[in-house]
C-alpha positions as CSV (number, residue, x, y, z in Angstrom):
1,M,-251.8,-30.8,135.6
2,E,-249.7,-31.0,138.8
3,L,-252.6,-32.8,140.5
4,A,-252.9,-35.3,137.7
5,K,-249.1,-36.0,137.9
6,C,-249.4,-36.4,141.6
7,R,-252.3,-38.9,141.3
8,S,-250.4,-40.8,138.6
9,F,-247.3,-40.9,140.8
10,I,-249.2,-42.2,143.8
11,S,-251.1,-44.8,141.8
12,R,-247.9,-46.2,140.3
13,H,-246.1,-46.1,143.6
14,T,-249.0,-47.9,145.3
15,R,-248.8,-50.8,142.8
16,I,-245.1,-51.0,143.2
17,N,-245.3,-50.7,147.0
18,I,-247.8,-53.5,147.3
19,R,-245.4,-55.9,145.5
20,S,-242.6,-54.5,147.6
21,C,-244.5,-55.2,150.8
22,Q,-245.3,-58.7,149.7
23,K,-241.6,-59.4,149.1
24,H,-240.8,-57.6,152.4
25,W,-243.2,-59.8,154.3
26,T,-242.1,-63.0,152.6
27,R,-238.5,-62.3,153.4
28,A,-239.3,-61.3,157.0
29,K,-241.3,-64.5,157.4
30,A,-238.5,-66.6,156.0
31,C,-236.0,-64.9,158.3
32,S,-238.1,-65.6,161.3
33,H,-238.2,-69.3,160.5
34,A,-234.5,-69.5,159.4
35,T,-232.9,-67.6,162.3
36,T,-233.3,-67.7,166.1
37,M,-234.0,-64.7,168.2
38,S,-230.8,-62.8,169.1
39,P,-229.6,-63.1,172.7
40,S,-230.3,-59.4,173.2
41,C,-234.0,-60.1,172.3
42,S,-234.8,-63.3,174.1
43,A,-238.5,-63.8,174.9
44,S,-238.1,-62.6,178.5
45,H,-236.1,-59.6,177.4
46,T,-238.6,-58.7,174.7
47,K,-241.3,-58.2,177.4
48,S,-239.2,-55.5,179.1
49,L,-238.8,-53.6,175.8
50,L,-240.9,-50.8,174.6
51,S,-242.9,-51.8,171.6
52,F,-242.1,-51.0,168.0
53,D,-245.2,-48.7,168.0
54,D,-243.6,-46.6,170.7
55,I,-240.7,-45.6,168.5
56,P,-241.1,-41.8,167.7
57,E,-242.6,-41.5,164.3
58,V,-242.4,-38.9,161.6
59,P,-245.9,-37.5,161.0
60,G,-247.3,-38.6,157.7
61,Y,-250.4,-38.6,155.6
62,P,-253.1,-41.3,155.4
63,V,-252.1,-44.1,153.1
64,I,-248.9,-42.5,151.7
65,G,-247.2,-41.7,155.0
66,A,-244.1,-39.4,154.7
67,L,-243.8,-39.8,150.9
68,P,-244.5,-36.1,150.1
69,D,-241.4,-35.1,152.1
70,Y,-239.3,-36.7,149.3
71,A,-241.3,-35.3,146.3
72,P,-239.2,-33.7,143.6
73,W,-241.5,-30.6,143.4
74,T,-240.7,-29.7,147.0
75,T,-237.5,-28.2,148.5
76,F,-236.1,-31.8,149.0
77,R,-232.9,-32.5,147.2
78,L,-231.4,-36.0,147.3
79,G,-227.9,-34.7,147.6
80,H,-228.8,-33.1,150.9
81,I,-230.9,-35.9,152.4
82,H,-228.5,-36.0,155.4
83,K,-229.8,-32.6,156.3
84,L,-233.3,-34.0,156.5
85,W,-232.1,-36.8,158.7
86,H,-230.3,-34.4,161.0
87,K,-233.4,-32.2,161.3
88,R,-235.5,-35.3,162.3
89,H,-232.9,-36.5,164.8
90,E,-233.0,-33.1,166.4
91,E,-236.8,-33.3,166.7
92,F,-237.3,-37.0,167.6
93,G,-234.0,-38.0,169.2
94,D,-231.4,-40.7,168.4
95,I,-234.0,-43.1,167.0
96,F,-237.2,-42.6,165.0
97,K,-239.2,-44.4,162.4
98,E,-240.8,-43.3,159.1
99,R,-243.6,-44.8,157.1
100,I,-243.9,-44.8,153.3
101,F,-247.3,-46.4,152.5
102,S,-247.3,-49.5,154.8
103,T,-243.5,-50.0,155.0
104,Y,-241.6,-48.7,158.0
105,T,-237.9,-47.7,158.2
106,V,-236.1,-47.1,161.5
107,Y,-233.3,-44.5,161.6
108,F,-230.8,-44.6,164.5
109,R,-227.4,-43.2,165.3
110,S,-226.3,-43.8,169.0
111,P,-222.9,-45.5,169.5
112,A,-224.6,-48.1,171.7
113,D,-227.0,-49.1,169.0
114,T,-224.3,-49.0,166.3
115,E,-222.1,-51.4,168.4
116,K,-225.0,-53.7,169.0
117,L,-225.8,-53.9,165.3
118,F,-222.4,-54.7,164.1
119,R,-221.5,-57.1,167.0
120,T,-224.6,-59.2,166.7
121,E,-225.3,-59.4,163.0
122,C,-224.9,-62.8,161.3
123,K,-222.1,-63.7,158.8
124,T,-224.4,-62.9,155.9
125,P,-226.1,-59.7,156.8
126,T,-228.7,-58.3,154.5
127,R,-228.0,-54.9,153.1
128,L,-230.3,-52.6,151.0
129,R,-230.4,-53.9,147.5
130,I,-230.2,-50.9,145.2
131,P,-232.8,-51.3,142.5
132,G,-230.7,-49.4,139.9
133,I,-227.9,-51.9,140.1
134,T,-230.2,-54.8,139.6
135,K,-231.8,-53.0,136.6
136,L,-228.3,-52.3,135.1
137,K,-227.2,-55.9,135.5
138,N,-230.4,-57.1,133.8
139,W,-229.7,-54.8,130.9
140,M,-226.2,-56.1,130.6
141,D,-227.3,-59.8,131.0
142,L,-225.0,-60.1,134.0
143,P,-225.7,-61.5,137.5
144,E,-225.4,-59.3,140.6
145,S,-221.9,-58.8,142.0
146,V,-220.7,-58.5,145.6
147,V,-222.1,-55.0,146.0
148,N,-225.7,-56.0,145.6
149,M,-225.7,-59.7,146.4
150,E,-227.2,-61.3,149.5
151,G,-227.0,-64.6,151.5
152,R,-224.9,-67.5,150.4
153,D,-224.1,-66.1,146.9
154,W,-222.7,-63.0,148.5
155,Y,-220.7,-65.0,151.0
156,R,-219.3,-67.2,148.2
157,M,-218.1,-64.3,146.2
158,R,-216.9,-62.3,149.1
159,Q,-214.7,-65.1,150.4
160,E,-213.2,-65.4,147.0
161,I,-212.0,-61.8,146.9
162,N,-211.1,-61.3,150.6
163,Y,-207.6,-62.8,150.3
164,A,-206.6,-60.5,147.4
165,L,-207.9,-57.4,149.1
166,L,-207.6,-57.7,152.9
167,K,-204.2,-59.3,153.5
168,P,-201.7,-56.5,154.2
169,K,-198.9,-58.2,152.3
170,M,-201.1,-58.6,149.3
171,V,-201.8,-54.8,149.3
172,W,-198.2,-53.8,150.0
173,K,-196.9,-55.6,146.9
174,F,-198.6,-52.9,144.8
175,T,-196.9,-50.0,146.6
176,A,-194.2,-49.3,144.1
177,L,-196.6,-49.3,141.1
178,Q,-199.0,-47.1,143.0
179,Q,-196.3,-44.7,143.8
180,D,-195.4,-44.5,140.1
181,V,-199.0,-43.6,139.4
182,C,-198.8,-40.8,141.9
183,K,-195.5,-39.5,140.5
184,D,-197.2,-39.4,137.1
185,L,-200.0,-37.4,138.6
186,V,-197.4,-34.8,139.9
187,T,-195.9,-34.6,136.4
188,C,-199.3,-34.2,134.9
189,I,-200.0,-31.3,137.3
190,R,-196.7,-29.6,136.4
191,R,-197.5,-30.0,132.7
192,H,-201.0,-28.6,132.8
193,H,-201.2,-26.0,135.6
194,D,-201.8,-22.4,134.6
195,A,-200.3,-19.2,136.0
196,T,-202.4,-19.5,139.2
197,G,-201.3,-23.1,139.8
198,E,-204.8,-24.4,138.9
199,V,-205.1,-27.4,136.6
200,P,-208.0,-27.1,134.1
201,N,-210.4,-30.0,134.3
202,F,-208.6,-31.5,137.2
203,C,-211.7,-33.6,137.9
204,S,-210.9,-35.6,134.7
205,I,-207.3,-36.0,135.8
206,L,-208.4,-37.5,139.1
207,D,-210.7,-39.9,137.2
208,A,-207.7,-41.0,135.1
209,W,-205.6,-41.4,138.3
210,A,-208.3,-43.6,139.9
211,L,-208.6,-45.8,136.8
212,E,-204.8,-46.1,136.6
213,M,-204.9,-47.4,140.2
214,A,-207.6,-49.9,139.2
215,G,-205.3,-51.1,136.4
216,V,-202.5,-51.6,138.9
217,F,-204.7,-53.7,141.1
218,L,-206.3,-55.8,138.4
219,L,-203.3,-56.1,136.0
220,N,-200.1,-55.1,137.8
221,T,-199.7,-52.7,134.9
222,R,-200.4,-49.2,133.7
223,F,-203.0,-47.9,131.2
224,G,-200.9,-44.8,130.5
225,L,-203.8,-42.4,131.1
226,L,-201.7,-39.7,132.9
227,T,-198.8,-39.7,130.4
228,E,-200.9,-39.2,127.2
229,E,-202.3,-35.9,126.0
230,E,-205.4,-37.6,124.7
231,I,-207.2,-40.5,126.3
232,E,-208.3,-43.2,123.9
233,N,-212.0,-43.6,123.1
234,D,-212.5,-46.7,125.2
235,F,-211.4,-45.1,128.4
236,S,-213.1,-41.8,127.6
237,D,-216.4,-43.7,127.1
238,L,-215.8,-45.5,130.4
239,F,-215.4,-42.2,132.3
240,H,-218.6,-40.7,130.8
241,G,-220.6,-43.9,131.0
242,T,-219.7,-44.4,134.7
243,K,-221.0,-40.9,135.6
244,T,-224.3,-41.6,133.8
245,V,-224.6,-45.0,135.5
246,M,-223.8,-43.7,139.0
247,D,-226.2,-40.8,138.7
248,Y,-228.9,-43.4,137.8
249,I,-228.0,-45.7,140.6
250,T,-228.2,-42.9,143.1
251,S,-231.6,-41.8,141.9
252,T,-233.0,-45.3,142.4
253,I,-231.9,-45.7,146.0
254,F,-235.3,-44.4,147.1
255,G,-237.1,-45.8,144.0
256,L,-237.7,-42.5,142.3
257,G,-235.3,-43.0,139.3
258,L,-237.0,-46.3,138.3
259,W,-240.0,-44.3,137.1
260,D,-238.0,-42.0,134.8
261,I,-238.5,-44.1,131.7
262,R,-237.1,-41.4,129.5
263,S,-233.6,-41.9,131.1
264,H,-233.5,-45.7,130.7
265,K,-232.4,-45.7,127.1
266,N,-229.4,-43.4,127.8
267,V,-228.5,-45.2,130.9
268,S,-228.7,-48.7,129.3
269,K,-226.6,-47.5,126.4
270,A,-223.9,-46.1,128.7
271,A,-223.9,-49.3,130.8
272,L,-223.5,-51.5,127.7
273,R,-220.7,-49.4,126.4
274,C,-218.9,-49.6,129.8
275,L,-219.4,-53.4,129.7
276,E,-217.9,-53.5,126.2
277,V,-214.8,-51.6,127.3
278,T,-214.5,-54.0,130.3
279,K,-214.7,-57.0,128.0
280,N,-212.2,-55.4,125.6
281,I,-209.6,-55.0,128.5
282,I,-210.0,-58.6,129.6
283,T,-209.7,-59.9,126.0
284,R,-206.7,-57.7,125.1
285,K,-204.8,-58.7,128.2
286,S,-205.8,-62.4,127.9
287,D,-204.7,-62.6,124.2
288,A,-201.4,-61.0,125.1
289,G,-200.8,-63.5,127.8
290,E,-200.5,-60.8,130.5
291,L,-203.0,-62.2,133.0
292,N,-200.7,-64.7,134.8
293,G,-200.1,-63.8,138.4
294,T,-202.5,-60.7,138.3
295,T,-205.6,-60.1,140.3
296,L,-207.6,-60.2,137.1
297,G,-206.0,-63.5,136.1
298,N,-206.8,-65.0,139.5
299,I,-210.5,-63.8,139.1
300,M,-210.8,-65.3,135.6
301,E,-209.2,-68.6,136.7
302,S,-211.6,-69.0,139.7
303,A,-213.4,-72.3,139.9
304,V,-215.8,-70.8,142.4
305,L,-217.2,-68.0,140.3
306,A,-219.3,-68.4,137.1
307,E,-218.0,-66.8,133.9
308,K,-220.6,-64.0,134.0
309,E,-220.0,-63.4,137.7
310,K,-216.3,-62.8,136.9
311,I,-217.1,-60.1,134.3
312,S,-219.7,-58.5,136.6
313,L,-217.1,-58.3,139.4
314,V,-214.4,-56.7,137.1
315,F,-217.0,-54.3,135.8
316,D,-217.8,-53.1,139.3
317,V,-214.1,-52.7,140.2
318,L,-213.4,-50.6,137.1
319,C,-216.5,-48.4,137.3
320,G,-216.5,-48.2,141.1
321,S,-212.9,-47.1,141.3
322,I,-213.5,-44.1,139.2
323,E,-216.4,-42.8,141.2
324,T,-215.5,-43.7,144.7
325,T,-211.7,-43.2,144.8
326,A,-211.5,-40.1,142.7
327,K,-214.3,-38.3,144.6
328,A,-212.8,-39.3,148.0
329,V,-209.4,-38.0,146.9
330,A,-210.9,-34.6,145.9
331,M,-212.1,-34.2,149.5
332,V,-208.8,-35.3,150.9
333,L,-206.9,-32.7,148.9
334,Y,-209.5,-30.1,149.9
335,C,-208.9,-30.8,153.6
336,T,-205.1,-30.2,153.2
337,T,-206.1,-26.6,152.4
338,L,-208.2,-26.0,155.5
339,N,-205.3,-25.6,157.9
340,G,-201.8,-24.7,156.8
341,E,-200.4,-26.1,160.0
342,V,-202.0,-29.5,159.2
343,Q,-200.3,-29.5,155.8
344,E,-196.9,-28.9,157.3
345,K,-197.4,-31.7,159.9
346,L,-198.3,-34.1,157.1
347,R,-195.2,-33.0,155.1
348,A,-193.0,-33.4,158.1
349,E,-194.2,-37.0,158.7
350,M,-193.5,-37.8,155.1
351,L,-189.9,-36.7,155.3
352,F,-189.1,-39.8,157.2
353,L,-190.1,-42.0,154.3
354,N,-186.9,-41.9,152.4
355,S,-186.9,-45.4,150.8
356,S,-187.5,-45.6,147.0
357,P,-189.7,-47.3,146.2
358,L,-191.6,-46.8,149.4
359,D,-192.3,-49.8,151.6
360,G,-196.0,-50.6,152.1
361,K,-195.6,-51.3,155.8
362,D,-194.1,-47.9,156.4
363,V,-196.9,-46.2,154.5
364,E,-199.5,-48.0,156.6
365,G,-197.7,-46.9,159.8
366,M,-198.1,-43.2,159.3
367,P,-200.0,-42.1,162.4
368,Y,-200.7,-38.5,161.7
369,T,-201.6,-39.1,158.1
370,G,-204.0,-41.9,159.3
371,A,-205.5,-39.5,161.8
372,F,-205.8,-36.8,159.0
373,L,-207.8,-39.3,156.8
374,K,-210.2,-40.1,159.7
375,E,-210.8,-36.4,160.2
376,V,-211.5,-35.9,156.5
377,Q,-214.2,-38.7,156.7
378,R,-215.7,-37.2,159.9
379,L,-216.4,-33.8,158.3
380,Y,-216.9,-34.9,154.7
381,P,-218.2,-38.5,154.8
382,M,-217.9,-40.7,151.8
383,A,-220.6,-43.0,153.2
384,H,-223.5,-41.0,154.7
385,C,-225.3,-44.0,156.1
386,H,-225.3,-47.8,156.4
387,V,-228.4,-49.9,155.8
388,R,-229.5,-53.3,157.0
389,T,-232.7,-55.4,156.8
390,M,-233.0,-57.2,160.1
391,Q,-232.9,-60.9,159.8
392,Q,-234.0,-61.4,163.4
393,D,-235.8,-59.5,166.2
394,T,-233.5,-57.1,167.9
395,S,-233.6,-54.1,170.2
396,L,-232.5,-50.5,169.6
397,S,-232.5,-47.8,172.2
398,G,-234.8,-49.9,174.4
399,Y,-237.4,-50.5,171.6
400,H,-238.3,-53.9,170.0
401,V,-237.5,-54.0,166.3
402,P,-239.0,-57.0,164.5
403,A,-237.3,-59.1,161.9
404,G,-237.7,-57.8,158.3
405,T,-237.5,-54.2,159.3
406,M,-235.1,-52.0,157.3
407,I,-232.9,-49.9,159.6
408,I,-230.6,-47.0,158.5
409,N,-227.6,-46.0,160.6
410,T,-227.2,-42.2,160.1
411,A,-224.2,-41.6,162.4
412,N,-221.7,-40.6,159.7
413,A,-224.0,-37.8,158.4
414,T,-225.7,-36.6,161.6
415,Q,-223.4,-37.3,164.5
416,N,-220.1,-36.2,162.9
417,R,-220.5,-32.7,164.2
418,E,-222.0,-33.4,167.6
419,S,-219.9,-31.8,170.4
420,T,-220.9,-34.7,172.7
421,Y,-218.5,-36.9,170.8
422,F,-216.3,-34.4,169.0
423,P,-215.2,-31.2,171.0
424,E,-215.0,-28.2,168.7
425,P,-216.8,-30.3,166.1
426,D,-216.5,-27.7,163.2
427,E,-212.7,-27.5,163.5
428,F,-210.5,-29.7,161.4
429,M,-208.2,-31.3,164.0
430,P,-206.6,-34.7,163.1
431,E,-205.0,-34.7,166.5
432,R,-208.4,-35.7,168.0
433,W,-207.8,-39.2,166.6
434,L,-204.3,-39.7,168.1
435,T,-203.5,-41.4,171.4
436,A,-204.3,-38.4,173.6
437,D,-207.9,-38.5,172.4
438,K,-208.8,-42.2,172.6
439,H,-212.0,-41.2,174.4
440,I,-213.7,-41.0,171.0
441,S,-216.0,-44.0,170.8
442,R,-215.1,-46.4,168.1
443,F,-218.8,-46.6,167.2
444,A,-219.6,-42.8,167.2
445,L,-219.2,-43.1,163.4
446,T,-219.3,-46.1,161.1
447,G,-216.5,-44.7,158.9
448,P,-216.2,-44.6,155.1
449,F,-215.9,-48.3,154.6
450,G,-218.6,-49.6,157.1
451,M,-218.2,-52.2,159.8
452,G,-218.8,-55.9,160.2
453,A,-219.0,-58.6,157.6
454,R,-220.1,-56.2,154.8
455,A,-217.3,-53.7,155.4
456,C,-215.7,-52.6,152.1
457,P,-213.2,-55.3,151.0
458,G,-211.0,-52.8,149.2
459,R,-210.5,-50.5,152.2
460,R,-206.7,-51.2,152.7
461,F,-206.1,-50.7,149.0
462,A,-208.0,-47.4,149.0
463,V,-206.2,-46.0,152.1
464,Q,-202.8,-46.8,150.7
465,E,-203.7,-45.1,147.4
466,M,-204.7,-41.9,149.2
467,K,-201.6,-41.9,151.5
468,L,-199.3,-42.3,148.5
469,L,-201.1,-39.4,146.6
470,L,-200.6,-37.2,149.7
471,I,-197.0,-38.1,149.9
472,E,-196.2,-37.3,146.3
473,T,-198.3,-34.1,146.0
474,L,-197.2,-32.6,149.4
475,K,-193.5,-33.4,148.6
476,N,-193.8,-31.2,145.5
477,F,-196.5,-28.6,146.2
478,R,-198.3,-26.4,148.6
479,I,-201.9,-26.9,147.9
480,E,-204.4,-24.0,148.1
481,Y,-208.1,-23.6,147.4
482,H,-209.8,-20.3,146.6
483,H,-213.4,-21.0,145.7
484,R,-216.7,-21.7,147.4
485,P,-216.4,-24.1,150.4
486,M,-217.0,-27.7,149.7
487,E,-219.4,-30.1,151.4
488,S,-220.1,-33.8,150.9
489,L,-223.3,-34.5,149.0
490,F,-225.2,-37.7,149.1
491,R,-224.8,-40.0,146.2
492,A,-224.1,-43.7,145.9
493,T,-221.0,-42.5,147.7
494,G,-220.3,-39.0,149.0
495,I,-219.2,-36.5,146.3
496,P,-217.8,-33.0,146.6
497,S,-220.3,-30.2,146.1
498,E,-217.8,-28.1,144.1
499,K,-215.4,-28.9,141.3
500,P,-211.9,-29.7,142.6
501,R,-210.1,-26.5,141.5
502,F,-206.9,-26.5,143.5
503,S,-203.8,-24.3,143.2
504,F,-200.6,-26.3,143.2
505,I,-197.8,-24.0,144.2
506,P,-194.3,-25.7,143.6
507,L,-192.1,-25.9,146.7
508,R,-188.7,-24.4,146.5
């Protein structure tokens, strides 16, 4: 029975892979005609490079290559894929390649290669298109959004949203409302915590906090999710649907989830319900005349974006905020419990912020808190890797890498605990990121938001949210954690391995 399943699996994957290779070759061919060879890979320089064939390769089987290493009936678990990468780097060095059928992928992590990648990429770099997102958007009859777009279409949409997300003053104008959301979170904790200080189902409260923050960004208003005892059905469905959708997206990153036909019905149903909630929010606010001057209003009035593109973008903001921000904040709170001295230093820095409401410029300028957040991401990365498909020939670690090759930078997940770059790598020490330790290479890690043209456009907004949450919680509580240690698991974004069960001890 298992052998039959395996043969069926290989047969289907072969058919899928042939089509994938044809697309891969067509795109590589188009890129070679559309772009020029990078300066680092001029004709004379290419001759001095080692060939692509010389890159250390993971041993594989005839025809299928390394595919069995990812089989669900083995010890492989997608959430721990970064451990497989780390093992391979230990065996093959900072760069290696892997073959699945006839398609090669190059994995690399050295700071020099990371710097070369992000300094030389074009203004419309090609990132891995996640099949699950494409499938979801097809089910919803929506076009791709900025997350999964490529080329000119991506650039057009990205330019439209950059102004609203990347200008400091545009982010600072939300500071007061964001602070109110964090104050409501504190009130919610006080209302629900038990005798030990723990808050039952705190994970759901963090989801509500994250969606409130999305409401602030999109609508300059509050949904009221932290002040109500019961969350209305629309938002409850959005929370549950988003989890289903994100699980599916993660499973398709390596193509496996696309074959689970049984899950498609549940996933499509969840996605369509999330879309219905998104449209309801837009319609309600539009009918009430509450869109003028809001980010959502500016999106809906855009002359650059098509109507369905606008809805697709809003859908991504709402669903993405729940999964990414809430999970990142759980790891941030966990890290405050790792070292009591760190928690006191954070609290001390926050005593200087006496203005009410807080000024966004002051919040951005908190050096120790900023270093703390960098250290959180070093040990518990929200983004385990960054992926590109090369649009032109390049060189990595002295090897020639031809256009059309998919490359994966694994620095965040495999170099984050290397003593070469981070002395005492297993210790949580925000001080390493302050002035005294500027020896850390900027490119040793790629960070939670990526680098270059495709870096996360909402990064300023996300950092401000997390800082404000720390300010309000640490002003009111000592935070403790008394359960199994957490680690960051691979998903579409990093997620905590354990439920966020914190004890919030009120400060006298």
